[in-house]
Each structure stands twice: as C-alpha cells, then as structure tokens.
N, C-alpha and C positions, 0 to 999 in steps of 0.2 A: 423467587426461591429463597427459603430461609436458610441461613448459614448452619443452624443446629441440625439440619437433616442431611447435610453433606459430611460423611465421614472423612476425618483426616487422611490425606495422602491416598484416598480411595481412587479408582479409575474415574469416577465422576468428577472428583476434585481436579485430577490432572487434565481432564477433558475441558473443563471450565477454564483452567489456567492457560491451556493452549489457545483458547478463544478461536475455535474453527470458523466462525463467521468472518474473521479478517482475513483468511486464506484467499478470499476472492481478490483482495488487493494485491496478493502476490501472483495470482493466476492471470489476471487481466493483461498486464504488460507482456508477460511471456507469450500468451495467446496471440496477441497483436503482432509481436515480433515473428513469431513462427508462421503466422498467416502471411505476412509480407514475404518472408523468405521462401515459403512454399510457392507462392504465386510467382515470384521472381524466378525461382529455381526452374519451374516448369516452363516458363518463357525462353529460358537460356539453355534448357537441356541438361542442367545439373541435377544430380541425384540428391533428393532430400534425405537426410539422415534421421530416422526415427529414434534411434538410440540416443543421440545427442539431444533431441527434442525432449524425450522423457527425463533425461538427467537434468535439463534445464528447469523443468517443471519441478522435480524433486527437490533441487537445490533451493529454488525460490520458497517452496513451502516450508521446508526445513528452517531456512533463515528467518521466515516470518514467526515460526513457532518459537525459535530461539530469541528473537526480538521481543516477543510477547512475555517470555520467562524472565528476560533482563529488565524489561519495563516493570513487571509485577514485583520483582525482587527489590530493585533499587528505589522504586517510589515507596516501597513499604518501609525501606531503611530510612529514607529521607523524611518520612512522615507526610508525603504528599497525598497519599490514599487515606485521608481522615475518614473513617467509616461514618461519622456522624454528618459530615458536611458533603460527602461525595454524592454527586448528581448522576454520574454515569454508572455503568455496570459494575458490580462488585468485583474485587480482585482477590485471588485466591490466598496470598500471604496475609493481607490485611484482615480477611475474614477468618483466618485460622484453618482454611481448608487444606493448605499445603504448608508444612514447616519451612521456615526460611533456610534452615540448613539443608533440607531436601532440595529445595529450589536451586541451591548453588550447585549441587551435583547434577541436576537436570540441565542446567545451563551449560555446564562443562560437556554434558552428553550431547545435546543438540548442536553445540558449537563444533565438537569433533565429528559428529554425524554429517553436518553440512559440508565440512572440509573433505570427508571421505567421498561423499556423492559428488562434490564439484571437481575433485582431482582428476578423474578420467576425462574431463572436458578438455584437457591439454592436448589429448590426442586428436581433437577435432578442431579446437580453436587456437592451439599453439601455446607455448610456455607462458605467454602473457596472461593466460587465464589464472595463473597462480597469483599474479598481481591483483587481478580483478577480485579474486576470492578473499585475499588478505584485506583489501580495502573494505569489502563488504562486512566482513567480521569486525574489523576495527571501528567502523562508523556505527555498527549495530550497537556497540557499548557506548560510544561517545554521544549517540542521540539521547539516550535515557539519563546518562550520568552528567552530561554538561550542556550539549548543544540545544536541546529542546527548551532549557532554562534561560537561553539568551536569544530566543526567537529565530533560531536557525532551522527548526523542524520543517518548515515548509520547504526550505531550500533542499534539504536532504530528501524529502519526499520526491521532488522533482528530479533529482539525480538518481536515487535508488529505487524509485518506482516508475521511473520514466526512461531516463537516458540510458542507464546500465542495463536493466533487463531487456528493453526493446532492442537497443542497438547491439548489445553483446549476443543476444539470442540469434539475431539476424546474421552477425559476423561469423558466428560458429558454423552456420550453414553455408554461407557464400564467401567467407573470408574477405568481405568488403563491407563498408557501411555508407550507402549513398545519403545524400542530403534529405531524401524523402523519409528515410528511416529515422534520422535525427528529428525532423519536424513531427512525425507521428509520435516519437518518444516524448517530446515536450507536451504535445496534446494529451497523451495518456497521463503524464505526470500531473498535469493541471486537473484533470478529472478526479484522480486519486487523491489530490490535495484537498479537494472539497471535503473529504472524509475528516481530515485532521482539522480543517477550518471549522466545521460545525462542532467537532469535539472541543476545540479550544474556545469556541464562541459560547458553548454551554457552560464550561468551567472557568469563564473569564474572572469571576469574582473570587473563587476560591483559589485559582492560580495566582492572582495579584497578592492574596494574603500569604501564600506559600512562597512568594518570591520567584515564581515561575513566569518570566517575562515572554510569553509567546507573542506572536505577531499580532493577534487580536487584542491582547493586553496592551501592547505598545501603541497601536493605532486606534484602538477604540471599537465599541460594538458596531457602530455605522459603518465604518471603513471594513471591518470584519464581514458584514453581510454583503457589501459590495464586492469584496474580493471573492467571496463564494459564488455569486452571480457571475461576475466577469470571468472566473476560472472556467466555468462550463461553456460560456459563450466563446471565449477565445479557442478553447479546445475545438469546437465545431467549426470555428472559422479556419483553423489550421488544417482542417480536413480538406481544404481546397488542393492540398498537395496530392491527395489521392486522385482528384478529378484531373489535375495536370498530368498525372502519370497514367490516365486512361481508365482509372478504377472509380467511376462516377457513383457506383452503389456504395462504395466506402465512404464517399463524401456525403451522399444523401440519406443513407439510413440512419446514422447518429441524429441528424437534424430532425427527422420525422418521429424517431422513437425515443432518444435520449433527452433532447432539448426540452420538450414539453413536460417531461417528468422533472427535469432540473428546475425549470422555472416554477413549476408547482411547489416544489419542496422549498425554494427560496421564498415564496409568498407565505408558506407555513411558518418558516423561521421568523420572519418579520412580524407575523401575527401572535405567535407564542412568546417570542423575545427572550425569555429566560426560564430557568427551572428544569426539573426532570422531564417535563413534557417534551423537551427538545430531543430526547431520546427517540421519539417518533421520527424526527427529521434526520437523525443519525442512522436509523434503520433504513429509511427511503433513500439517503445518500448511497449507502452500501448497494442497494438495489439499483439505483441509476447507473452506478459505476460498472456493474456487471452488464446492464443493458448496453452501455457504451461499448465495452470491450466485445460483446456479442455482436452488436451491429457492425462495428469496423471489421470484424474477422470475417463474418458472413459476406459483408460487402466486398471484401478482397478476394474471397474464394469464388464468388458468383462468376 
C-alpha cells in the first residue's frame, strides 16, 4: 500500500497505526489464562466471572494498541524507522500517515483508556491490580524508549505476554495462582517471543546500524534462529504440565497442530535468511501463535 493514498490522520491511517494484526499477541495469553481458570473453576464449584473476563480482554487489547502507538512515535523520533532501509511493515509516523503531534495525543488517550478499563478489576482481583496496571503502563513506555535497545525485549515479552496476563487473568477468577498456571504462562511467553525473534532477525543489520542491540544482534543470526526453534519446542515440552494435571488434550493438541507449523516456519527462515521476504515468516509466526493459543484453550475446555 503506497503512502500517498493514505490521507493523513484518516481512519485508515489510524487503523494502520493501531496494527490490528498484533492484537492476537494480546488475546492469546488472556485466552489461555481464562481457559485454565474456567476449567479449574468448574471442577471446584467456583462461579466464573464473565465481566472480569471481558475486562481482561479489553485491557490487554487497549494496552497493545497503546504499545503500538508508543513504538511508532518513539522509533520515529529516534530515527529507527528509516523509510529507505526499513524491511518490515511501514509505520504511520515515519510515512506521514499520522502527525507526530497527533500520535502524542493518541498515546495519552489509549494510556488513560487502558487505566479506565483496568481499574474495575480491583473489585475482582483486589487492590494489587493497581500495581499490576501501573507496572504494565510503565514498561509499555520503557520497552520502546530504552529496554529494547539493550536486548531486554525478549525478557519483557516473557513477562508481559506470558507471566502477567496468564497468571493475573487466572488469579482474578480464582484468587490463587498454581504452579501449573506459571508453567503455562512461560510456555505462552516463549511462543509469543517467536514473533519478536523473527522481527529482530529480519532487522538485525539495520538494528545494528541504529545502535539497537537486540538479542539477535548480540548473539548473531545463527543463535537467533536456534532461539526461535527452541522457544517453540520448549513451549510444547512445558505442555506436560497440562497432562500432569489431567488435561491430556491441552498437551497433545499443540504438539500436533502448532509444532509442525513452527518447524516449517523455522526451515523457511533458514532458507530465506535475510531481507523483506522474511515478512512471510513474520506472518506465519503470528498464525502459529494463534494456533497454539487456540489448541491449548480447546484442549483445556474439552
């Protein structure tokens, strides 16, 4: 899509800036956390709260859009999104689809909206939900402005796309967090981190030039590919916790549905190696991530 056909600050421009395809990454961990909570609540006679579940989904989605706006704005300010060298999807501020000044207002709006959506969760999960929300907002800014540049992006993905959404979503429903939920959250974080790994693998040359020391830049392309492969394999291995807890389908379904797709994408990454063609692998990784979340959730609910 050419930038000159996107009217500045139009609805289409804001839709592109929100990056709706990334919302899967926000939905999958909440979906897994809710599926675990629903199954365990049914077995213990505890009433599952659908209002709290909806708020968890809305908060995760709004925070993801907020993170996308923050990333778009600050990478534009830092000059990371060089339109001539960029290999990934185009960004709204860099392309002029959205004014930088307008993006600042949008960031303020989505941040406040996320806080407003998340605030009622204190009535279900306790006052500690305020701390969880504050930490999410803080690191949403720290990721783009600092932490992603020193190779800590993958750690944040494990925490904020694994541990926090899965465990907190479960906790809100049952006011406890068993070790099985923690193991499932780590597996989920590893699967979603594959999306960051392939993104950083594609951009390793331009990131190095821009001084962005991602994990792939630090360890090299070969290790980056192996990390991608091992993340998916480890996630499936961690699925044994579901089997131990009696949910064999939640262990088996990801192995038969997600794992072949993950290995297939890994082989394609090795074959393509570099350039814009890796965007195909980025799209496949997003698909694989959704398949994993769906497989685990269906397996838990069977």
